[in-house]
Backbone bond lengths (Angstrom), bond angles and torsions (degrees), N, CA, C in turn:
res aa  C-N    CA-C-N  psi(-1)  N-CA   C-N-CA  omega(-1)  CA-C   N-CA-C  phi
1 X - - - 1.440 - - 1.525 108.74 -
2 X 1.290 115.57 163.02 1.454 119.88 -178.95 1.525 110.39 -118.22
3 X 1.311 117.12 -169.39 1.468 121.79 -175.63 1.519 113.33 -64.65
4 X 1.330 118.21 -18.90 1.465 119.30 178.61 1.520 111.78 -61.96
5 X 1.317 117.13 -23.85 1.462 120.88 179.61 1.516 112.52 -60.59
6 X 1.312 116.90 -30.76 1.464 120.88 178.98 1.521 110.05 -63.33
7 X 1.326 116.92 -38.98 1.463 121.29 178.95 1.523 110.38 -61.36
8 X 1.326 116.90 -43.86 1.463 119.71 -179.80 1.526 111.45 -65.75
9 X 1.323 117.16 -37.63 1.462 119.65 179.26 1.529 110.32 -65.37
10 X 1.318 117.00 -42.51 1.470 120.75 178.24 1.522 109.77 -64.37
11 X 1.344 117.05 -43.50 1.461 120.60 179.81 1.523 110.77 -62.72
12 X 1.324 117.39 -38.36 1.459 121.08 177.68 1.526 110.09 -66.27
13 X 1.317 116.95 -44.94 1.464 121.25 -178.34 1.518 113.48 -64.71
14 X 1.326 117.09 -30.98 1.466 120.36 -179.12 1.518 112.42 -91.99
15 X 1.326 117.28 -3.98 1.457 120.71 177.57 1.518 114.29 86.73
16 X 1.325 118.07 10.77 1.459 121.01 179.92 1.527 110.81 -69.91
17 X 1.335 117.12 -36.87 1.460 121.03 176.50 1.523 109.25 -122.07
18 X 1.323 115.56 156.61 1.465 120.68 -179.41 1.529 110.01 -84.97
19 X 1.334 116.90 163.07 1.467 119.38 176.87 1.534 112.40 -59.32
20 X 1.326 117.57 -33.86 1.459 120.41 177.91 1.519 112.01 -64.73
21 X 1.332 116.29 -43.14 1.459 120.97 177.59 1.522 110.34 -64.46
22 X 1.308 116.88 -40.41 1.464 121.28 177.46 1.521 110.51 -59.87
23 X 1.330 116.78 -43.51 1.460 121.59 179.47 1.521 110.78 -60.87
24 X 1.324 116.74 -44.54 1.467 120.62 179.15 1.529 110.48 -62.50
25 X 1.323 117.90 -42.60 1.463 121.01 179.38 1.527 111.69 -62.84
26 X 1.329 116.69 -41.16 1.466 120.40 178.82 1.526 110.41 -65.90
27 X 1.327 116.89 -43.93 1.464 120.00 178.89 1.528 111.56 -62.60
28 X 1.321 117.07 -41.43 1.464 120.29 177.98 1.526 110.87 -61.76
29 X 1.329 117.24 -40.75 1.465 120.80 179.22 1.529 110.89 -65.14
30 X 1.321 117.20 -41.64 1.467 120.69 179.50 1.524 111.67 -66.53
31 X 1.323 116.97 -43.96 1.465 120.51 -179.98 1.522 110.51 -64.23
32 X 1.327 116.88 -44.09 1.466 119.95 179.24 1.526 111.08 -62.34
33 X 1.325 116.95 -38.33 1.459 121.33 178.70 1.528 110.70 -65.38
34 X 1.339 117.38 -43.09 1.462 120.77 -179.39 1.528 112.21 -69.85
35 X 1.312 118.26 -26.70 1.462 121.44 -178.14 1.521 113.40 -83.05
36 X 1.311 118.72 -17.41 1.466 121.48 -170.83 1.520 113.33 -59.75
37 X 1.316 118.35 -56.14 1.470 120.91 -175.64 1.532 111.60 -64.96
38 X 1.334 120.32 -47.92 1.468 118.20 177.88 1.535 112.97 -59.90
39 X 1.306 117.43 -37.63 1.456 120.68 179.38 1.531 111.16 -66.88
40 X 1.326 116.75 -43.46 1.459 119.68 178.34 1.525 111.50 -65.08
41 X 1.333 117.55 -35.65 1.467 120.29 176.52 1.526 110.71 -67.17
42 X 1.316 116.79 -41.23 1.465 120.09 -179.81 1.529 110.68 -64.98
43 X 1.322 116.89 -36.19 1.455 121.18 178.00 1.529 112.56 -81.41
44 X 1.365 114.75 -0.80 1.448 123.14 179.49 1.522 113.02 59.20
45 X 1.318 115.73 36.40 1.454 121.17 176.04 1.519 112.04 -91.51
46 X 1.350 116.15 -18.06 1.456 121.50 171.19 1.523 107.00 -131.91
47 X 1.328 118.54 148.18 1.467 120.28 -176.23 1.534 111.87 -70.42
48 X 1.314 114.99 148.35 1.455 121.60 176.47 1.525 108.61 -86.82
49 X 1.332 117.60 151.69 1.463 122.19 179.95 1.517 112.39 -81.62
50 X 1.315 118.03 -6.51 1.461 119.97 -175.99 1.496 112.27 -93.59
């Protein structure tokens, strides 16, 4: 995750967003993070180890 996560934590703590919305934001951040390297390899923007 990156620094944007701090914003979501503050928003959750102050009641700006609901716990459900916070959960969705965290899941989106995790999925995007896990997809980055495979996507860049598929687009051949970074070399593959094979």
